TIMI-99123 format. One record per residue: residue in one letter; x, y, z of N, C-alpha, C, O, CB in turn. Coordinates in pm, whole numbers, padded with zeros to 5 digits, always signed. Glycine has a CB too. Example, Ala and Ser with C-alpha at 12.3 -4.5 7.8 and 13.67 -1.06 7.14 Angstrom:
<rs>
A+01319-00569+00780+01230-00450+00780+01320-00330+00780+01424-00332+00846+01131-00447+00905/S+01285-00225+00708+01367-00106+00714+01290+00003+00787+01341+00114+00804+01408-00060+00572/
</rs>
This chain:
<rs>
M+00084-00120+00000+00000+00000+00000+00087+00126+00000+00202+00125+00046-00095+00000+00123/H+00030+00230-00052+00091+00363-00039+00029+00427+00085-00091+00453+00087+00068+00452-00168/V+00110+00452+00188+00062+00500+00317+00109+00643+00341+00228+00673+00328+00109+00408+00430/F+00016+00729+00375+00048+00866+00413+00054+00874+00565-00042+00836+00633-00058+00967+00355/V+00166+00922+00619+00187+00927+00763+00210+01071+00807+00303+01137+00759+00307+00839+00804/T+00127+01121+00897+00156+01250+00960+00245+01225+01081+00238+01118+01142+00025+01326+01001/G+00326+01323+01116+00420+01302+01226+00527+01201+01191+00576+01128+01277+00346+01257+01350/A+00564+01196+01064+00651+01089+01014+00792+01092+01071+00859+00989+01072+00659+01097+00866/S+00837+01206+01119+00971+01214+01176+00969+01218+01328+01073+01236+01391+01043+01335+01123/G+00851+01201+01387+00838+01206+01532+00879+01077+01601+00929+00984+01537+00697+01239+01568/W+00857+01073+01731+00902+00961+01813+00837+00830+01770+00907+00733+01741+00871+00989+01960/I+00705+00826+01765+00636+00705+01718+00634+00701+01566+00645+00594+01507+00492+00699+01774/G+00621+00816+01503+00610+00822+01357+00731+00768+01285+00717+00696+01187+00586+00962+01314/S+00851+00802+01333+00972+00755+01264+00985+00604+01276+01027+00538+01181+01097+00823+01322/A+00949+00548+01392+00951+00403+01407+00846+00338+01318+00868+00230+01263+00929+00364+01553/T+00731+00403+01305+00624+00350+01220+00665+00351+01073+00638+00256+01000+00496+00430+01239/V+00730+00458+01029+00779+00465+00892+00876+00351+00866+00867+00283+00764+00846+00601+00863/D+00969+00329+00957+01064+00218+00942+00991+00084+00932+01025+00001+00848+01163+00214+01061/E+00891+00065+01016+00814-00059+01017+00739-00079+00886+00738-00189+00831+00715-00060+01135/L+00677+00026+00836+00600+00017+00712+00690-00009+00592+00659-00092+00507+00519+00144+00690/V+00801+00062+00585+00894+00044+00474+00951-00098+00475+00963-00161+00370+01008+00148+00481/A+00986-00147+00593+01041-00283+00605+00940-00388+00561+00977-00496+00514+01086-00310+00749/A+00811-00357+00577+00705-00451+00537+00669-00439+00389+00582-00511+00341+00582-00428+00621/G+00736-00349+00318+00714-00337+00174+00615-00232+00132+00579-00224+00014+00671-00464+00122/H+00569-00150+00225+00476-00044+00190+00551+00079+00139+00665+00104+00177+00388-00006+00311/R+00486+00155+00052+00541+00283+00005+00485+00392+00094+00364+00400+00115+00507+00309-00147/V+00573+00478+00146+00532+00574+00248+00560+00717+00204+00668+00747+00152+00603+00545+00380/T+00462+00804+00225+00480+00948+00214+00461+01007+00353+00361+00978+00418+00381+01012+00110/G+00556+01088+00398+00549+01142+00533+00538+01293+00535+00611+01362+00465+00670+01101+00610/L+00445+01343+00615+00429+01488+00633+00542+01539+00720+00565+01487+00828+00291+01522+00695/V+00614+01642+00673+00729+01696+00746+00723+01848+00747+00667+01911+00657+00862+01648+00683/R+00783+01907+00851+00780+02053+00866+00911+02121+00833+00913+02242+00812+00742+02088+01006/S+01020+02046+00826+01151+02109+00811+01240+02031+00716+01210+01917+00680+01219+02123+00946/D+01350+02096+00676+01447+02028+00592+01508+01908+00663+01531+01803+00602+01557+02125+00549/A+01534+01923+00793+01593+01813+00870+01498+01694+00875+01541+01579+00861+01628+01859+01012/S+01371+01722+00896+01272+01613+00899+01259+01548+00762+01245+01426+00751+01136+01665+00947/A+01262+01630+00658+01254+01576+00522+01372+01483+00494+01355+01377+00433+01250+01690+00419/A+01491+01524+00538+01610+01441+00518+01598+01309+00593+01637+01204+00541+01736+01515+00562/A+01544+01313+00715+01529+01191+00795+01429+01096+00731+01451+00975+00727+01486+01226+00937/V+01320+01150+00682+01218+01067+00618+01272+01005+00489+01247+00888+00460+01091+01150+00588/T+01346+01084+00413+01407+01033+00290+01507+00922+00322+01510+00820+00253+01476+01147+00212/A+01587+00942+00425+01686+00841+00463+01620+00711+00506+01679+00604+00492+01774+00894+00576/A+01498+00720+00557+01424+00601+00599+01360+00528+00482+01302+00420+00500+01318+00639+00700/G+01371+00584+00362+01314+00519+00245+01175+00565+00209+01106+00500+00130+01313+00374+00265/A+01133+00678+00266+01000+00733+00239+01013+00865+00162+01123+00917+00145+00922+00755+00370/T+00899+00916+00117+00895+01042+00042+00838+01152+00128+00727+01138+00179+00812+01026-00087/P+00910+01263+00147+00856+01371+00231+00753+01456+00156+00764+01478+00036+00970+01460+00280/L+00655+01502+00231+00558+01600+00183+00560+01716+00281+00527+01698+00398+00413+01539+00169/R+00599+01834+00234+00612+01949+00325+00475+01999+00368+00384+02012+00286+00692+02062+00259/G+00463+02027+00498+00339+02079+00553+00336+02058+00702+00429+02000+00760+00218+02012+00487/D+00229+02104+00766+00211+02083+00909+00061+02073+00936-00019+02069+00843+00276+02197+00993/L+00024+02070+01064-00117+02050+01097-00203+02172+01067-00326+02165+01074-00130+02014+01243/D-00141+02284+01035-00217+02401+00993-00232+02408+00841-00305+02492+00789-00152+02527+01043/D-00164+02319+00771-00168+02317+00625-00264+02207+00581-00222+02097+00542-00024+02296+00564/L-00392+02238+00588-00492+02135+00558-00493+02097+00411-00534+01986+00377-00631+02185+00599/D-00448+02185+00324-00439+02149+00181-00337+02037+00160-00361+01943+00085-00400+02274+00095/A-00222+02048+00226-00120+01943+00214-00171+01813+00274-00148+01706+00217+00011+01986+00284/I-00238+01821+00386-00292+01700+00450-00397+01635+00360-00400+01513+00344-00352+01733+00589/R-00483+01717+00302-00586+01664+00211-00523+01597+00090-00569+01491+00047-00681+01777+00166/R-00419+01658+00037-00351+01601-00080-00283+01469-00044-00291+01372-00119-00247+01701-00136/G-00216+01466+00071-00149+01344+00112-00248+01230+00133-00221+01117+00093-00071+01367+00239/A-00362+01260+00195-00463+01157+00220-00528+01110+00092-00551+00990+00073-00569+01209+00316/S-00558+01202+00004-00628+01168-00121-00542+01083-00213-00594+00999-00287-00670+01294-00193/D-00411+01104-00210-00321+01034-00300-00279+00897-00248-00215+00820-00321-00199+01117-00325/A-00314+00865-00124-00265+00741-00061-00372+00634-00055-00491+00661-00073-00214+00771+00080/D-00328+00510-00030-00418+00397-00011-00459+00383+00135-00555+00312+00167-00353+00268-00060/A-00386+00449+00223-00411+00440+00367-00346+00559+00435-00252+00618+00382-00357+00306+00426/V-00397+00594+00553-00345+00708+00628-00320+00667+00772-00402+00599+00834-00442+00829+00621/V-00205+00710+00825-00174+00696+00967-00152+00836+01022-00058+00905+00981-00048+00603+00990/H-00236+00878+01114-00226+01013+01168-00166+01007+01308-00231+00963+01403-00365+01083+01171/L-00039+01050+01320+00034+01047+01447+00079+01184+01495+00122+01197+01609+00153+00958+01433/A+00069+01285+01411+00117+01417+01449+00025+01482+01551-00096+01458+01553+00129+01507+01325/N+00084+01565+01636+00008+01645+01731+00095+01762+01772+00217+01748+01785-00036+01560+01856/K+00035+01878+01793+00113+01996+01829+00175+01986+01969+00282+02042+01993+00027+02119+01821/H+00109+01915+02059+00160+01900+02196+00198+02035+02259+00298+02045+02330+00281+01808+02196/D+00118+02135+02232+00142+02267+02291+00064+02274+02422-00052+02314+02424+00100+02383+02193/W+00130+02235+02531+00061+02227+02660+00021+02365+02711-00067+02375+02796+00150+02158+02764/A+00082+02469+02661+00047+02605+02704-00075+02658+02628-00134+02759+02669+00165+02699+02684/N-00113+02592+02520-00228+02636+02442-00306+02513+02397-00307+02477+02279-00183+02722+02319/A-00371+02450+02495-00443+02326+02467-00555+02348+02365-00583+02259+02284-00502+02269+02596/A-00618+02464+02368-00730+02489+02276-00683+02485+02131-00751+02427+02046-00794+02625+02306/A-00568+02546+02102-00515+02545+01966-00472+02405+01925-00493+02363+01811-00396+02642+01953/T-00412+02332+02018-00372+02194+01989-00493+02108+01956-00491+02032+01859-00295+02134+02108/N-00597+02120+02037-00718+02041+02015-00787+02077+01884-00838+01991+01813-00813+02059+02131/A-00790+02207+01855-00855+02252+01731-00782+02199+01608-00844+02156+01512-00862+02405+01726/A-00648+02202+01613-00570+02152+01500-00589+02003+01482-00600+01954+01369-00422+02183+01519/E-00594+01930+01593-00615+01785+01587-00750+01752+01524-00759+01665+01437-00606+01723+01727/R-00854+01820+01567-00987+01792+01513-00996+01828+01364-01053+01753+01285-01093+01870+01592/A-00939+01942+01327-00944+01984+01187-00869+01885+01098-00914+01855+00987-00884+02124+01171/T-00757+01834+01147-00680+01736+01069-00759+01608+01049-00764+01555+00939-00547+01705+01138/V-00820+01558+01156-00899+01435+01147-01017+01454+01052-01048+01365+00972-00949+01392+01287/E-01083+01567+01061-01197+01592+00971-01151+01601+00826-01221+01554+00736-01270+01721+01012/T-01035+01661+00803-00983+01674+00667-00948+01537+00610-00982+01507+00495-00859+01766+00665/I-00880+01454+00688-00843+01320+00640-00967+01235+00619-00982+01170+00516-00748+01251+00739/G-01056+01235+00717-01177+01154+00706-01260+01191+00585-01309+01103+00513-01260+01168+00830/T-01275+01320+00561-01353+01365+00446-01288+01323+00315-01357+01286+00220-01369+01518+00449/A-01155+01327+00309-01084+01285+00188-01101+01136+00160-01091+01093+00045-00936+01318+00201/L-01127+01058+00264-01136+00912+00248-01280+00860+00240-01300+00740+00223-01067+00844+00363/V-01377+00947+00251-01518+00903+00249-01547+00819+00124-01513+00856+00012-01612+01026+00254/G-01611+00704+00147-01654+00617+00038-01545+00532-00024-01570+00465-00124-01714+00699-00067/T-01424+00533+00031-01313+00459-00029-01284+00325+00038-01217+00240-00021-01189+00544-00026/D-01332+00306+00161-01301+00188+00244-01151+00178+00271-01101+00070+00300-01350+00060+00176/R-01080+00290+00262-00936+00288+00291-00913+00296+00442-00992+00357+00513-00865+00406+00219/P-00806+00235+00491-00778+00240+00634-00728+00377+00679-00652+00444+00609-00676+00135+00670/F-00773+00416+00796-00734+00542+00858-00704+00512+01005-00796+00499+01086-00847+00652+00842/V-00575+00502+01039-00534+00478+01177-00509+00613+01243-00427+00691+01196-00406+00387+01183/V-00580+00639+01351-00570+00768+01418-00516+00748+01560-00564+00662+01634-00707+00841+01422/A-00416+00826+01596-00357+00817+01729-00454+00867+01835-00520+00970+01819-00226+00897+01736/S-00462+00792+01943-00543+00830+02058-00468+00784+02182-00350+00750+02174-00687+00767+02051/G-00535+00783+02297-00466+00748+02419-00551+00668+02515-00674+00670+02508-00418+00871+02487/I-00484+00597+02603-00551+00521+02709-00591+00612+02824-00687+00583+02896-00460+00407+02759/A-00519+00721+02841-00544+00811+02954-00687+00861+02957-00741+00905+02856-00449+00929+02949/G-00748+00853+03075-00881+00910+03095-00996+00821+03053-01111+00863+03063-00890+01035+03023/L-00969+00700+03005-01077+00613+02959-01151+00546+03073-01271+00519+03064-01023+00507+02865/A-01079+00518+03181-01140+00449+03294-01073+00495+03423-00959+00542+03422-01128+00294+03278/Q-01144+00481+03534-01091+00514+03665-01096+00390+03753-01192+00312+03748-01170+00631+03730/D-00993+00371+03834-00988+00263+03932-00979+00123+03872-01000+00024+03942-01109+00270+04019/R-00948+00115+03743-00928-00015+03677-00858+00009+03545-00862+00120+03492-01063-00091+03656/P-00794-00095+03490-00734-00079+03358-00840-00057+03250-00944-00123+03249-00648-00202+03324/A-00814+00035+03160-00904+00056+03047-00899-00063+02953-00795-00128+02939-00867+00186+02971/V-01010-00092+02889-01018-00200+02792-01069-00145+02659-01119-00033+02652-01111-00314+02842/E-01054-00224+02555-01083-00177+02420-01231-00142+02400-01263-00062+02312-01042-00282+02319/T-01319-00201+02478-01462-00172+02464-01503-00043+02533-01616+00003+02518-01544-00286+02518/D-01412+00017+02610-01443+00147+02672-01454+00253+02563-01360+00275+02486-01333+00186+02777/V-01568+00318+02558-01589+00426+02462-01524+00552+02516-01541+00586+02633-01741+00449+02434/S-01450+00622+02433-01384+00744+02477-01487+00846+02525-01586+00872+02456-01300+00803+02363/P-01464+00904+02643-01556+01006+02693-01532+01144+02632-01603+01239+02663-01546+01015+02843/F-01432+01154+02546-01392+01284+02492-01458+01306+02356-01415+01249+02255-01238+01295+02480/S-01561+01387+02355-01636+01415+02232-01652+01566+02215-01664+01641+02312-01775+01346+02234/G-01651+01607+02090-01672+01747+02061-01544+01826+02052-01441+01784+02103-01759+01807+02165/P-01549+01941+01986-01429+02022+01961-01357+02069+02086-01236+02090+02081-01466+02140+01880/E-01427+02086+02197-01364+02139+02318-01303+02030+02404-01236+02059+02504-01466+02216+02399/A-01324+01905+02368-01274+01794+02449-01125+01773+02427-01066+01831+02336-01350+01665+02417/M-01063+01691+02512-00922+01658+02496-00897+01601+02357-00974+01519+02307-00877+01557+02603/R-00787+01647+02295-00752+01611+02157-00864+01646+02059-00872+01589+01950-00721+01463+02148/G-00949+01739+02097-01058+01779+02009-01158+01669+01983-01229+01671+01882-01003+01827+01880/G-01164+01571+02074-01256+01458+02053-01223+01380+01927-01312+01327+01862-01399+01506+02046/S-01093+01374+01892-01055+01323+01760-01083+01174+01741-01116+01132+01630-00909+01347+01737/E-01072+01095+01847-01100+00951+01829-01245+00930+01787-01273+00862+01689-01071+00873+01959/N-01337+00989+01863-01479+00972+01829-01513+01034+01694-01595+00981+01620-01567+01034+01937/R-01449+01147+01663-01476+01211+01533-01427+01123+01420-01495+01109+01318-01409+01349+01525/A-01310+01062+01436-01258+00973+01332-01347+00850+01315-01370+00805+01203-01115+00929+01365/L-01398+00797+01427-01485+00680+01419-01620+00713+01355-01688+00624+01304-01507+00622+01558/D-01659+00840+01359-01782+00881+01288-01776+00845+01140-01879+00818+01078-01805+01033+01304/F-01655+00845+01083-01640+00823+00940-01657+00676+00901-01665+00645+00782-01504+00872+00894/V-01663+00586+00999-01686+00445+00967-01818+00430+00891-01828+00351+00797-01688+00359+01096/G-01919+00505+00933-02049+00500+00866-02050+00563+00729-02151+00558+00659-02152+00566+00950/Q-01938+00624+00689-01927+00688+00558-01824+00618+00469-01771+00677+00375-01890+00835+00575/G-01796+00493+00501-01707+00415+00414-01560+00438+00436-01482+00432+00341-01738+00444+00275/V-01520+00463+00561-01378+00476+00595-01345+00368+00698-01420+00349+00794-01345+00620+00651/R-01235+00297+00678-01195+00191+00774-01112+00253+00885-00990+00232+00893-01115+00077+00703/T-01179+00329+00972-01110+00395+01082-01070+00295+01189-01147+00206+01227-01199+00503+01142/V-00947+00311+01239-00894+00229+01348-00830+00324+01448-00741+00402+01412-00791+00122+01296/A-00873+00319+01574-00815+00404+01677-00698+00330+01743-00714+00219+01793-00921+00443+01784/A-00581+00392+01742-00463+00338+01807-00445+00412+01939-00395+00524+01941-00335+00350+01716/R-00485+00348+02047-00477+00409+02179-00342+00374+02242-00317+00259+02278-00594+00363+02269/F-00255+00473+02254-00122+00450+02307-00119+00462+02458-00190+00542+02517-00023+00547+02245/A-00034+00379+02520-00008+00391+02663+00049+00529+02693+00105+00593+02603+00088+00280+02711/P+00037+00576+02817+00089+00710+02849+00239+00723+02829+00289+00833+02806+00056+00746+02991/T+00312+00612+02836+00454+00617+02803+00484+00517+02692+00466+00396+02707+00541+00587+02926/V+00531+00571+02579+00585+00490+02469+00735+00509+02481+00789+00610+02435+00527+00533+02323/H+00802+00413+02542+00938+00435+02593+01045+00377+02502+01018+00302+02409+00951+00374+02730/G+01169+00417+02532+01285+00370+02457+01395+00473+02462+01375+00584+02512+01247+00339+02312/V+01511+00437+02412+01624+00529+02408+01591+00647+02317+01554+00628+02201+01753+00457+02360/G+01604+00768+02369+01573+00888+02291+01436+00946+02320+01402+01051+02264+01582+00858+02147/D+01358+00882+02404+01224+00930+02439+01234+01064+02511+01311+01078+02607+01149+00827+02526/H+01155+01163+02466+01150+01293+02532+01013+01318+02595+00979+01432+02626+01182+01405+02431/G+00936+01212+02614+00800+01225+02664+00789+01230+02815+00876+01283+02884+00719+01114+02613/F+00680+01173+02866+00645+01188+03007+00753+01137+03102+00785+01203+03201+00517+01117+03035/I+00810+01019+03075+00911+00964+03165+01037+01051+03165+01103+01065+03268+00946+00819+03126/A+01070+01108+03051+01185+01199+03046+01160+01322+03133+01252+01370+03200+01213+01243+02900/L+01038+01373+03134+01006+01490+03217+01010+01454+03365+01056+01535+03446+00868+01545+03180/I+00963+01336+03400+00967+01292+03539+01112+01271+03583+01149+01304+03696+00886+01162+03558/T+01194+01217+03493+01336+01200+03523+01406+01334+03541+01488+01351+03631+01405+01119+03411/A+01373+01430+03455+01433+01564+03467+01396+01629+03599+01478+01697+03661+01388+01653+03350/A+01271+01609+03644+01229+01664+03773+01309+01603+03887+01342+01671+03984+01079+01642+03796/A+01338+01473+03876+01419+01407+03979+01558+01471+03987+01609+01493+04097+01431+01256+03950/T+01617+01498+03873+01748+01562+03871+01743+01702+03931+01831+01741+04008+01801+01567+03728/T+01641+01777+03895+01627+01914+03943+01614+01920+04095+01675+02005+04160+01507+01981+03879/H+01533+01829+04150+01503+01835+04294+01593+01747+04379+01593+01756+04502+01360+01796+04318/G+01671+01661+04313+01760+01574+04389+01692+01458+04456+01753+01389+04538+01830+01653+04492/V+01566+01434+04421+01491+01318+04471+01402+01267+04359+01353+01344+04276+01405+01356+04598/S+01382+01137+04357+01288+01079+04262+01155+01059+04333+01147+00984+04430+01342+00944+04202/A+01052+01126+04285+00927+01131+04360+00812+01061+04289+00811+01046+04166+00889+01275+04386/Y+00717+01019+04368+00587+00971+04321+00482+01054+04394+00515+01126+04487+00568+00816+04346/V+00357+01044+04353+00251+01127+04410+00169+01045+04509+00125+00935+04478+00160+01185+04299/G+00151+01100+04629+00072+01030+04729+00137+00899+04769+00255+00895+04803-00070+01006+04678/E+00059+00791+04764+00112+00660+04798+00177+00590+04679+00240+00485+04694+00001+00573+04854/G+00160+00648+04560+00220+00588+04441+00157+00457+04400+00221+00375+04334+00366+00567+04463/T+00033+00436+04439-00036+00311+04405-00113+00319+04273-00155+00216+04220-00131+00273+04516/N-00131+00439+04221-00191+00450+04088-00093+00398+03984+00029+00404+04004-00233+00597+04056/S-00144+00347+03873-00059+00276+03777-00068+00335+03637-00168+00397+03599-00098+00130+03772/W+00040+00315+03562+00046+00350+03421+00068+00224+03338+00137+00132+03381+00159+00454+03394/S+00011+00222+03221+00049+00121+03123+00169+00173+03044+00200+00292+03047-00071+00086+03027/A+00236+00083+02973+00357+00122+02900+00375+00031+02779+00326-00082+02776+00482+00116+02991/V+00445+00084+02678+00476+00005+02559+00608+00055+02501+00634+00175+02499+00361+00014+02453/H+00690-00038+02453+00813+00003+02387+00780+00058+02248+00686+00012+02183+00913-00115+02377/R+00858+00154+02205+00836+00222+02077+00828+00124+01960+00742+00139+01873+00948+00322+02052/S+00915+00024+01957+00914-00071+01845+00786-00153+01842+00733-00183+01735+01034-00165+01855/D+00735-00189+01961+00611-00265+01968+00492-00180+01924+00400-00229+01858+00589-00319+02109/A+00494-00053+01963+00386+00038+01922+00382+00053+01771+00275+00050+01711+00404+00176+01988/A+00499+00068+01708+00504+00083+01562+00453-00042+01492+00382-00033+01392+00648+00114+01517/R+00488-00159+01545+00442-00282+01483+00290-00295+01493+00225-00344+01401+00509-00402+01547/L+00234-00252+01606+00089-00257+01620+00019-00165+01521-00085-00201+01465+00049-00221+01762/V+00075-00047+01499+00017+00044+01399+00011-00024+01263-00090-00018+01193+00100+00176+01390/R+00121-00090+01226+00121-00159+01096+00017-00271+01091-00055-00283+00992+00260-00218+01067/L+00008-00350+01195-00088-00459+01198-00232-00406+01190-00316-00463+01120-00070-00544+01325/G-00258-00297+01260-00391-00239+01254-00424-00187+01115-00535-00205+01066-00404-00127+01353/L-00326-00124+01053-00344-00072+00918-00376-00185+00821-00464-00171+00736-00217+00003+00873/E-00306-00296+00835-00320-00407+00742-00443-00495+00770-00503-00549+00677-00196-00492+00745/Q-00481-00509+00896-00575-00615+00930-00701-00571+01005-00804-00637+00992-00507-00714+01011/A-00696-00465+01082-00805-00436+01175-00933-00394+01103-00928-00315+01009-00764-00327+01271/P-01047-00448+01144-01176-00407+01086-01210-00262+01121-01156-00205+01217-01287-00499+01135/A-01298-00204+01043-01344-00068+01070-01403-00059+01210-01478-00146+01253-01448-00024+00965/G-01368+00049+01280-01421+00073+01413-01341+00010+01525-01380+00020+01641-01559+00023+01420/T-01230-00055+01492-01148-00119+01595-01080-00016+01685-01032+00088+01638-01043-00209+01530/R-01077-00046+01812-00999+00033+01908-00885-00056+01956-00909-00153+02028-01088+00084+02029/M-00762-00025+01917-00645-00104+01955-00577-00040+02076-00569+00082+02086-00546-00116+01837/H-00528-00124+02166-00453-00072+02280-00307-00108+02266-00269-00225+02274-00509-00128+02411/A-00224-00006+02246-00079-00024+02243-00030-00019+02386+00023+00082+02433-00008+00086+02155/S-00049-00131+02456-00014-00143+02596+00051-00279+02618-00017-00382+02620-00139-00125+02688/A+00182-00280+02633+00253-00406+02656+00248-00446+02803+00240-00565+02835+00399-00395+02611/E+00251-00347+02891+00240-00369+03036+00114-00299+03085+00098-00179+03066+00368-00317+03112/T+00028-00375+03147-00104-00322+03183-00098-00215+03290-00160-00110+03276-00192-00433+03228/A-00025-00241+03398-00032-00152+03513+00098-00154+03592+00126-00250+03664-00150-00190+03604/I+00178-00049+03579+00302-00034+03656+00277+00072+03763+00250+00187+03728+00424+00004+03564/P+00286+00039+03891+00264+00140+03994+00362+00257+03978+00480+00236+03950+00280+00078+04134/T+00313+00378+03995+00399+00494+03975+00511+00498+04079+00617+00557+04054+00317+00623+03982/R+00489+00437+04194+00598+00429+04293+00713+00344+04237+00830+00376+04258+00547+00370+04427/A+00678+00235+04167+00783+00150+04107+00860+00227+04000+00981+00207+03986+00720+00023+04046/I+00791+00313+03926+00859+00395+03825+00957+00490+03894+01071+00504+03851+00756+00475+03740/A+00910+00556+04000+00996+00649+04073+01116+00576+04134+01227+00629+04134+00917+00721+04183/E+01094+00457+04185+01204+00381+04244+01307+00342+04138+01427+00345+04164+01149+00255+04314/A+01259+00305+04019+01352+00270+03912+01435+00391+03870+01555+00378+03845+01277+00215+03791/I+01371+00508+03862+01445+00630+03828+01545+00663+03938+01659+00701+03909+01347+00748+03807/G+01504+00649+04063+01594+00675+04174+01715+00583+04171+01828+00627+04194+01522+00661+04305/D+01692+00455+04144+01803+00359+04136+01898+00396+04023+02020+00390+04038+01749+00217+04115/A+01840+00434+03909+01923+00465+03792+02008+00590+03814+02119+00600+03762+01835+00485+03668/L+01954+00685+03890+02024+00813+03910+02099+00819+04043+02171+00916+04070+01925+00927+03903/G+02082+00716+04127+02145+00721+04259+02083+00825+04348+02154+00891+04426+02291+00748+04245/L+01951+00842+04339+01881+00944+04418+01784+00879+04516+01734+00769+04490+01805+01041+04325/P+01757+00945+04628+01655+00893+04720+01517+00904+04658+01494+00983+04566+01659+00970+04854/V+01426+00823+04708+01289+00820+04656+01195+00869+04765+01209+00831+04881+01250+00676+04608/T+01099+00954+04727+01009+01010+04827+00871+01033+04768+00853+01029+04647+01065+01141+04882/S+00776+01057+04855+00640+01090+04813+00622+01242+04810+00678+01315+04891+00536+01025+04908/V+00541+01286+04714+00501+01427+04705+00352+01434+04731+00275+01356+04675+00539+01488+04566/D+00309+01527+04812+00167+01545+04837+00095+01579+04707+00147+01658+04628+00143+01656+04943/P-00022+01520+04683-00095+01551+04559-00113+01700+04533-00112+01744+04418-00230+01486+04561/A-00129+01778+04638-00147+01922+04621-00021+01990+04569-00027+02100+04515-00187+01986+04752/D+00093+01923+04585+00220+01982+04542+00275+01919+04414+00386+01950+04372+00323+01968+04652/A+00198+01831+04351+00249+01753+04238+00289+01842+04121+00396+01823+04063+00144+01653+04192/V+00205+01937+04085+00237+02022+03970+00355+02114+04002+00438+02139+03915+00113+02107+03929/A+00363+02162+04124+00477+02246+04162+00607+02167+04153+00710+02223+04115+00458+02301+04305/H+00604+02039+04187+00724+01957+04186+00761+01912+04045+00876+01926+04003+00706+01835+04275/F+00665+01859+03971+00693+01798+03842+00668+01890+03722+00716+01862+03612+00609+01674+03826/G+00594+02000+03742+00543+02075+03628+00410+02015+03587+00350+01939+03663+00643+02074+03510/F+00363+02047+03467+00229+02002+03425+00215+01851+03430+00104+01800+03450+00200+02051+03283/I+00326+01777+03413+00320+01632+03412+00275+01577+03548+00233+01462+03557+00456+01573+03374/G+00285+01659+03653+00246+01614+03786+00100+01571+03793+00067+01476+03864+00271+01722+03886/Q+00012+01642+03720-00129+01604+03725-00152+01468+03662-00241+01394+03704-00214+01709+03654/F-00071+01433+03561-00085+01302+03497-00020+01191+03581-00070+01079+03585-00022+01306+03358/F+00091+01224+03648+00160+01122+03727+00075+01080+03847+00099+00975+03907+00297+01174+03774/A-00023+01162+03882-00113+01129+03992-00236+01050+03945-00316+01006+04028-00158+01256+04061/M-00250+01032+03815-00370+00968+03760-00352+00818+03741-00240+00769+03725-00407+01032+03628/E-00463+00747+03742-00465+00607+03702-00473+00604+03549-00571+00649+03490-00586+00529+03767/M-00368+00551+03487-00363+00546+03341-00315+00408+03296-00222+00394+03218-00270+00657+03284/S-00383+00306+03349-00350+00168+03314-00443+00121+03202-00551+00177+03182-00362+00075+03438/G-00399+00019+03130-00481-00029+03019-00442-00168+02974-00324-00199+02959-00471+00066+02902/S-00541-00251+02952-00519-00387+02903-00516-00388+02750-00577-00303+02686-00629-00481+02955/S-00445-00485+02694-00444-00502+02548-00485-00644+02510-00452-00691+02401-00304-00471+02491/A-00558-00712+02598-00593-00853+02574-00672-00869+02445-00642-00959+02366-00674-00908+02692/A-00771-00785+02421-00852-00798+02300-00771-00765+02175-00789-00828+02070-00975-00707+02309/T-00681-00667+02186-00596-00630+02073-00506-00746+02034-00491-00777+01916-00511-00506+02108/R-00447-00811+02132-00357-00924+02105-00433-01039+02039-00383-01101+01945-00291-00972+02236/E-00552-01065+02088-00631-01174+02031-00672-01144+01887-00669-01233+01802-00755-01201+02116/L-00709-01020+01861-00755-00982+01727-00643-00983+01625-00661-01033+01513-00818-00845+01732/L-00527-00929+01662-00421-00905+01564-00298-00993+01581-00205-00985+01501-00380-00762+01571/G-00296-01076+01684-00179-01160+01706-00056-01080+01746+00057-01121+01720-00149-01240+01584/W-00080-00965+01807+00031-00876+01849+00089-00924+01980+00017-00937+02078-00017-00729+01862/E+00218-00949+01982+00286-00987+02105+00409-00898+02123+00506-00911+02048+00326-01138+02102/P+00407-00809+02221+00521-00720+02243+00648-00798+02276+00645-00899+02346+00490-00622+02357/T+00759-00750+02222+00889-00816+02243+00996-00722+02295+01105-00767+02330+00936-00878+02112/G+00967-00593+02302+01067-00496+02345+01090-00497+02495+01016-00564+02568+01025-00358+02301/P+01190-00424+02541+01217-00415+02685+01098-00355+02759+01018-00282+02702+01343-00330+02711/T+01088-00387+02888+00987-00324+02971+01031-00181+03005+01146-00143+02981+00963-00406+03101/L+00938-00104+03060+00972+00034+03099+01082+00035+03205+01178+00110+03193+00848+00106+03152/L+01068-00048+03307+01168-00047+03414+01303-00096+03364+01407-00050+03411+01122-00133+03532/E+01303-00188+03269+01430-00232+03208+01495-00118+03131+01616-00099+03138+01406-00352+03114/D+01415-00041+03057+01470+00073+02983+01529+00178+03077+01636+00232+03051+01361+00137+02895/I+01457+00205+03186+01508+00304+03282+01640+00256+03342+01735+00332+03352+01405+00329+03394/A+01644+00128+03382+01766+00074+03442+01883+00072+03346+01998+00086+03387+01740-00066+03493/A+01853+00054+03217+01960+00047+03116+02013+00184+03073+02107+00193+02995+01910-00026+02995/G+01951+00290+03126+02000+00424+03095+01932+00494+02980+01986+00590+02924+02142+00417+03066/A+01812+00448+02942+01742+00511+02831+01708+00656+02857+01688+00734+02764+01615+00435+02801/Y+01702+00695+02985+01665+00832+03020+01781+00910+03080+01761+01010+03149+01549+00831+03117/A+01903+00863+03053+02021+00931+03104+02032+01073+03049+02073+01165+03121+02147+00852+03068/A+01995+01091+02921+02002+01226+02862+01907+01320+02931+01939+01437+02953+01970+01220+02713/A+01789+01270+02967+01693+01355+03038+01747+01397+03174+01723+01508+03221+01558+01282+03055/A+01823+01305+03237+01881+01336+03368+01985+01447+03357+02002+01526+03450+01945+01211+03429/R+02055+01454+03243+02156+01559+03225+02094+01693+03193+02166+01791+03174+02254+01519+03116/
</rs>
């Protein structure tokens, strides 16, 4: 297939491009810069210049392809409204371009916020709907297109897609440990996160693109529930720092914006995903990656 990938040079996107190219697919990747274009070209894909505000480029990329994988996001935590609006507009543009084609459309989503006090499962319907919701309600909006002849598949990623070079949530938590001289968890640290290695996440995206029926919700979760205290302890061991609890009221002051997420239950099962697609994660666990020094750069 000819696959159009947004976020093609990003953390998950670059691994996905490698996975798709290795499987024999032809890939066009949306890129914002010369450096990103060079990286996509080096991976064996074709760059298409544009960004999430360039809906004409996104429409052209989607229309010219046999399938679309949407992984880009502005991640502007200081302007959530603009980030959400761009996400929704992109999903609507891609979905509209694919109406009536039965082409696959894999859209990035998340496990966070799907369930409380238990691991989220694939049958949990996202509570985020409408333009003002988190991510602009993009998962539900993308699934709306199933009734219009689009093979939409939601790829719900664990809160940490980890590995060497990760600059996401675990890197921010590690940086906070370095800044404060202690590796902290929130409250009792009994709330849990799910996790998946970057290579396993990319392979799941490919499997979903190739095999998943319309309306599928896939969970990219290799580990269902890792207590946040265990994460903090692993970071403390890796950095040689003491481990301590932070009062929930002080979480954001200690960690920055990530503190509100580190206090949340963000666990998720992938049992149904594995059964449907035969996906079996093979990458290192999160705690193995931390112990091996995957977040050493964040500590510096």
